[in-house]
C-alpha positions as a printed Julia matrix, in Angstrom:
159×3 Matrix{Float64}:
 133.04   36.66  128.57
 131.49   37.68  131.99
 134.57   39.76  132.6
 133.96   41.81  129.13
 130.32   42.47  130.36
 131.29   43.55  133.56
 134.0    45.92  132.45
 131.56   47.34  129.62
 128.93   47.97  132.85
 131.64   49.85  134.58
 132.49   51.87  131.67
 129.03   53.13  130.74
 128.87   53.88  134.68
 131.87   56.05  134.36
 130.46   57.64  130.76
 127.18   58.2   132.77
 128.69   59.61  136.24
 131.03   62.08  133.89
 128.27   63.34  131.98
 126.3    64.24  134.66
 129.19   65.84  136.2
 130.01   67.99  132.97
 126.16   68.92  132.72
 126.43   70.14  136.43
 129.27   71.96  135.75
 127.84   73.85  132.64
 124.95   74.98  135.09
 127.2    76.36  137.3
 129.41   78.48  135.35
 128.12   82.3   135.17
 126.68   83.73  132.18
 128.48   86.25  130.51
 127.45   89.37  128.71
 126.42   89.37  125.02
 129.33   90.19  122.42
 128.73   92.89  119.76
 127.71   90.47  117.38
 124.87   89.27  119.54
 123.57   92.87  120.64
 121.86   93.01  117.37
 123.18   97.0   117.23
 121.94   97.13  113.59
 117.88   96.8   114.98
 117.65  100.12  116.7
 113.66   99.69  117.41
 110.79  101.23  116.19
 110.6   105.17  115.59
 107.03  106.38  115.92
 106.58  110.18  115.28
 102.97  110.21  116.64
 101.37  112.46  113.59
  98.46  110.82  113.41
  95.48  111.95  111.32
  92.57  113.72  113.07
  89.37  111.52  113.7
  87.44  112.26  110.65
  90.0   110.35  108.46
  88.71  107.12  109.88
  85.2   107.43  108.96
  85.44  106.11  105.43
  87.4   102.94  106.47
  84.89  102.19  109.35
  81.77  102.76  107.12
  83.28  100.38  104.61
  84.41   97.53  107.28
  81.0    97.92  108.87
  78.93   97.12  105.77
  81.41   94.26  104.68
  81.21   93.08  107.97
  77.28   93.0   108.2
  76.78   91.48  104.56
  79.4    88.83  104.92
  78.97   87.64  108.48
  75.76   88.37  109.72
  73.9    88.64  106.32
  72.47   91.93  106.87
  71.7    95.03  104.94
  73.02   97.66  107.78
  75.08  100.39  106.42
  76.37  103.54  108.31
  74.39  106.69  106.29
  76.51  109.28  108.22
  77.97  110.34  111.48
  77.94  113.36  113.6
  79.56  114.57  117.01
  82.89  113.16  115.93
  85.28  114.11  118.59
  88.58  112.96  120.14
  88.49  110.95  123.44
  92.48  110.77  124.13
  95.82  110.79  122.24
  98.78  108.65  123.77
  96.83  108.13  127.04
  99.56  106.0   128.57
 101.85  108.55  130.18
 103.61  105.3   131.89
 104.54  103.65  128.55
 105.85  106.71  126.22
 107.3   103.9   124.25
 103.78  102.53  123.4
 102.29  102.6   119.79
 100.92  106.03  119.31
  97.0   105.93  118.94
  94.19  108.62  118.89
  90.99  107.39  120.46
  87.94  108.94  119.01
  84.12  108.52  119.21
  80.96  109.53  116.8
  77.44  108.8   116.7
  76.62  106.95  113.61
  73.22  107.24  111.93
  72.44  103.59  109.79
  70.17  103.1   106.92
  67.56  101.83  109.17
  67.21  105.1   111.2
  69.03  104.27  114.25
  71.75  106.11  115.95
  74.63  104.25  117.48
  78.08  105.03  118.91
  81.08  104.2   117.31
  84.12  103.96  119.79
  87.39  103.71  117.52
  91.23  104.38  117.51
  93.69  105.27  114.64
  96.97  103.46  114.96
 100.36  104.38  113.91
 101.92  101.64  111.41
  98.7    99.63  112.7
  97.97   98.41  109.0
  98.7    95.5   107.31
 101.89   94.06  108.14
 102.63   97.05  110.24
 102.44   99.64  107.55
 100.53  102.44  107.31
  97.68  103.59  109.59
  95.44  101.19  111.33
  91.94  101.65  112.36
  90.07   99.57  115.34
  86.35  100.29  115.66
  83.42   98.82  117.58
  79.72  100.07  117.42
  78.15  100.12  120.69
  74.89   97.6   120.52
  76.08   96.09  117.42
  79.33   94.23  118.55
  77.56   91.02  117.27
  80.68   88.7   118.2
  81.13   90.28  121.41
  84.98   91.06  120.49
  84.88   94.58  122.44
  81.96   93.52  124.91
  80.45   95.33  127.2
  79.33   98.1   125.38
  82.47   98.35  123.58
  84.48   99.33  126.55
  87.61   97.49  125.46
  87.82   99.65  122.41
  88.36  102.69  124.93
  91.64  103.89  126.27
């Protein structure tokens, strides 16, 4: 019986040494390049055309989202009454990253139903809508960024 236990311990040690040796050998082998099936050659990547609408196209979306946000989250009756001084700030400003998603950065002056004026900074994003379809709009109203998503003074909404 004692002889059986000793031989079992010896066998387990030998198996452990063999496992460590195989693991070391596997780690020492050089990596090989991917084969054609592993290259995902059917996934060619995004194709952006950079055809974005002018800055005025996003104003309706901003007005609707602002009114909804104020009513839902802040229990406020504020709404945008109109816009002036709508202008483009930048279009695809990242020259060092030409493959970046095309964006048109804009700014406008909004008048609210309380008579106050606020600057709105926003961007129109190609394929930035829900699930990557359609245009997306990200915006921030200076002075009314209550959750500080783009703080300070909507600086994170600029290019």
